[in-house]
C-alpha positions in Angstrom: -139.0 165.5 -98.4 -137.4 168.9 -99.1 -136.6 172.1 -97.3 -135.7 175.7 -98.4 -132.9 177.9 -97.0 -133.2 181.6 -97.9 -130.4 183.9 -98.8 -127.4 181.5 -98.4 -125.0 182.5 -101.2 -123.5 186.0 -101.3 -124.6 188.1 -104.3 -121.0 189.1 -105.0 -120.0 185.5 -105.7 -123.1 185.0 -107.9 -122.5 188.2 -109.9 -118.9 187.3 -110.6 -120.0 183.8 -111.8 -122.6 185.2 -114.1 -120.0 187.6 -115.6 -117.7 184.6 -116.2 -120.6 182.7 -117.8 -121.0 185.5 -120.3 -117.4 184.9 -121.3 -118.0 181.1 -121.4 -120.8 181.5 -123.9 -118.5 183.3 -126.3 -115.4 181.0 -125.8 -114.3 178.8 -128.6 -113.2 176.1 -126.1 -116.5 175.7 -124.3 -117.2 172.0 -124.8 -119.2 170.0 -122.2 -121.4 167.0 -121.6 -125.0 168.2 -121.7 -127.2 167.9 -118.6 -130.0 165.3 -118.9 -128.7 163.6 -122.0 -125.7 161.5 -123.1 -124.6 164.1 -125.6 -121.5 166.3 -125.7 -122.2 169.9 -126.9 -121.1 173.5 -127.2 -123.3 176.4 -125.9 -126.5 176.8 -127.9 -127.5 180.5 -127.7 -131.0 181.7 -128.5 -132.1 185.0 -130.0 -132.0 186.6 -126.6 -128.4 185.7 -126.0 -129.2 183.0 -123.4 -127.7 179.5 -123.3 -130.4 176.9 -123.9 -128.5 173.7 -123.2 -127.5 173.2 -119.6 -124.1 171.8 -118.4 -123.3 168.6 -116.6 -120.4 168.9 -114.2 -119.4 172.5 -115.1 -116.9 172.4 -112.2 -114.7 170.1 -114.4 -114.3 172.4 -117.4 -110.5 172.9 -117.3 -110.4 175.1 -120.4 -112.8 177.5 -118.7 -110.9 177.5 -115.4 -112.2 180.7 -113.8 -115.8 179.8 -114.5 -115.5 176.2 -113.2 -113.4 177.2 -110.2 -116.0 179.7 -109.0 -118.8 177.1 -109.5 -116.9 174.8 -107.2 -116.4 177.6 -104.6 -120.2 178.2 -104.6 -121.0 174.5 -104.3 -118.6 174.1 -101.4 -119.5 177.3 -99.7 -119.8 176.9 -95.9 -123.5 177.8 -96.0 -124.1 174.8 -98.3 -122.5 172.4 -95.9 -124.6 173.9 -93.1 -127.7 173.4 -95.1 -126.7 169.8 -95.8 -126.0 169.0 -92.2 -129.3 170.5 -91.1 -131.1 168.3 -93.7 -129.2 165.0 -93.3 -128.0 165.2 -89.7 -124.5 164.3 -91.0 -121.4 166.5 -90.5 -119.5 165.7 -93.7 -120.7 165.0 -97.2 -119.3 163.8 -100.5 -120.2 165.9 -103.5 -121.3 163.6 -106.4 -122.0 165.8 -109.4 -123.1 169.3 -110.5 -125.2 171.1 -113.2 -125.4 174.7 -114.4 -128.6 176.2 -116.0 -128.9 179.5 -117.8 -132.5 178.7 -118.9 -134.9 176.2 -117.7 -134.6 173.0 -119.8 -138.0 171.9 -118.8 -136.7 168.8 -117.0 -139.0 165.9 -117.0 -140.4 164.7 -113.6 -138.3 162.0 -112.0 -136.8 160.7 -108.8 -133.0 161.1 -108.5 -132.8 157.5 -107.3 -133.5 156.3 -110.9 -130.1 157.7 -111.8 -127.9 158.0 -108.7 -128.4 157.2 -105.1 -126.9 155.5 -102.1 -127.0 151.9 -100.9 -129.5 151.5 -99.3 -131.4 154.1 -101.3 -132.5 157.4 -99.8 -129.4 159.0 -98.4 -128.5 161.0 -101.5 -129.7 164.6 -101.5 -129.9 167.3 -104.2 -129.1 171.0 -103.6 -130.6 173.7 -105.9 -129.0 177.2 -105.8 -130.8 180.2 -107.3 -128.4 182.6 -109.1 -131.2 185.2 -109.7 -134.7 185.9 -108.7 -136.9 183.2 -110.3 -140.3 184.1 -111.8 -143.0 181.5 -112.7 -142.8 182.4 -116.4 -139.1 181.4 -116.4 -140.0 177.8 -115.8 -139.2 177.2 -112.1 -137.8 174.0 -110.5 -140.7 172.1 -109.0 -141.3 169.2 -106.5 -144.2 167.2 -105.2 -145.0 167.2 -101.5 -146.2 164.1 -99.7 -145.2 161.6 -102.4 -141.6 160.8 -101.6 -141.8 157.7 -99.5 -140.1 155.0 -101.7 -138.4 154.3 -105.0 -140.9 154.3 -107.9 -140.4 153.0 -111.4 -140.7 155.2 -114.5 -143.6 153.1 -115.7 -145.6 153.3 -112.4 -147.2 156.6 -113.4 -147.5 159.0 -116.3 -144.7 161.3 -115.3 -145.3 163.5 -118.3 -148.8 164.3 -116.9 -148.7 163.1 -113.3 -151.2 165.6 -111.9 -153.9 164.0 -114.1 -152.8 160.4 -113.5 -155.6 158.7 -111.7 -153.4 156.0 -110.1 -151.0 158.6 -108.8 -153.9 160.7 -107.3 -155.3 157.6 -105.6 -152.0 156.5 -104.1 -150.9 160.0 -103.1 -154.1 162.0 -102.6 -152.3 164.8 -100.6 -149.5 165.3 -103.1 -149.2 168.8 -104.4 -146.7 170.5 -106.8 -144.5 173.1 -105.2 -143.0 175.6 -107.7 -139.7 177.1 -106.3 -140.0 180.8 -107.3 -136.7 181.4 -105.4 -134.9 184.6 -104.6 -131.2 185.1 -105.6 -129.0 183.1 -103.2 -131.7 180.8 -102.0 -131.0 177.1 -101.6 -133.4 174.1 -101.7 -132.4 170.6 -100.5 -134.4 167.5 -101.3 -134.0 163.7 -100.9 -133.6 161.1 -103.6 -137.2 159.9 -103.5 -138.8 163.3 -104.0 -140.5 163.6 -107.4 -139.2 166.7 -109.1 -138.3 168.4 -112.4 -138.7 171.8 -114.0 -141.4 173.6 -115.9 -140.9 174.8 -119.5 -140.6 178.6 -119.6 -143.6 180.5 -120.7 -141.5 183.4 -121.8 -138.5 182.4 -124.0 -136.6 185.6 -123.2 -136.4 184.8 -119.5 -133.5 183.0 -117.8 -133.6 180.7 -114.8 -129.9 180.8 -113.7 -129.1 178.2 -111.2 -126.7 175.5 -110.0 -127.7 172.0 -108.9 -125.4 169.6 -107.0 -125.9 166.2 -105.4 -124.3 164.9 -102.2 -124.4 162.0 -99.8 -123.0 161.6 -96.3 -119.4 160.4 -96.1 -118.9 156.6 -95.6 -122.1 155.7 -97.4 -122.0 153.4 -100.4 -123.4 154.5 -103.8 -125.5 152.5 -106.3 -124.3 151.6 -109.8 -125.2 154.2 -112.4 -127.7 153.4 -115.1 -125.2 154.0 -118.0 -122.2 151.7 -118.2 -119.0 153.4 -119.4 -115.5 152.2 -120.1 -114.2 154.3 -117.3 -115.8 156.6 -114.7 -114.9 160.2 -113.8 -116.0 159.4 -110.2 -114.1 157.7 -107.4 -116.4 157.2 -104.5 -113.8 155.1 -102.6 -111.3 157.9 -102.3 -113.1 161.3 -102.8 -110.9 164.4 -102.9 -110.7 167.2 -100.4 -112.2 170.6 -101.3 -111.6 174.1 -99.8 -114.4 173.2 -97.4 -113.2 170.5 -94.9 -116.8 169.2 -94.5 -117.2 168.5 -98.3 -115.3 166.0 -100.4 -115.8 165.5 -104.1 -116.2 162.3 -106.0 -115.0 163.7 -109.3 -111.3 163.0 -109.1 -110.5 163.4 -112.9 -108.2 166.2 -113.9 -110.4 169.0 -115.4 -108.1 169.6 -118.4 -108.3 165.8 -119.2 -112.1 165.9 -118.7 -112.7 168.8 -121.0 -110.3 167.4 -123.6 -112.4 164.2 -123.5 -115.6 166.3 -124.0 -114.0 168.0 -127.0 -112.8 164.7 -128.5 -116.2 162.9 -128.0 -118.0 165.9 -129.3 -116.0 165.7 -132.6 -116.3 161.9 -132.8 -120.0 161.9 -132.1 -120.4 163.6 -135.4 -119.4 160.4 -137.0 -122.2 157.9 -137.2 -122.3 155.2 -134.6 -119.4 156.4 -132.5 -121.4 157.0 -129.3 -121.7 153.2 -128.8 -118.0 153.0 -128.4 -118.0 155.2 -125.3 -121.1 154.1 -123.4 -123.5 151.2 -123.2 -127.0 151.8 -121.7 -128.7 149.4 -119.5 -132.1 148.3 -120.8 -133.9 149.9 -117.8 -132.2 153.3 -118.1 -133.9 156.6 -118.8 -131.3 158.8 -120.5 -133.0 162.0 -121.7 -134.4 164.3 -119.0 -134.6 167.6 -120.8 -137.4 168.8 -123.0 -135.6 171.3 -125.2 -135.4 170.5 -128.9 -132.1 168.9 -130.0 -130.7 170.2 -133.3 
């Protein structure tokens, strides 16, 4: 299930954020965990000046405070909480994580419940915010209608080519792909069972600037993540207040500490075998969602 909400985020806020992102791309201290992977990276800029690798939890980048603070202001905007309440019928929500995209990373089709969800499953929702007008050739966010009734397994269907998967078409004969060719400031909300992803851009010069965040109603338990770490940046038992009294955030780590860790792990990952020191994957995890080529 999903729903669109047109023209929710003011253009002035978006324009200011995109100006700050231009500074971010040039900064020598822009280290982050990459979205859709377990890697820590710096911005990868293509020949058109666009950032290819997307950012996991950009609101925690303490070295890039103006950029990260404005992302938090947009994610906690009153219109976001109104959209959430309309979709979930809950007044207050906990904000789980965030992502920032300059270009489409061609995200593989998946259900959010494979990676993060509530207990019982189904209460977590995603929020996708368009930071510009999105054209089809830019690689839009996409979802499948009439297929989101339960938790699936990655091996149930060919998620790389699901529209030609015979079993999928037999089980979900009415399912259709919806490409979100959004307008600047539009919001889309979906639940954790909805199959979704992003198409690869047909024109490499085009951007698909956007923010994604995940939320769940306050007081709801969350499932264990698919990747085990020595410590978590999330505290779901005592989420922090934000500037919006209806939204709390689960990321309680200090942003300077967080980005210092990103820098440290980025440097250490250049040493063979160091990644295993920091994280241990469960055997059933799927850890790489993006389709961009890694250097």
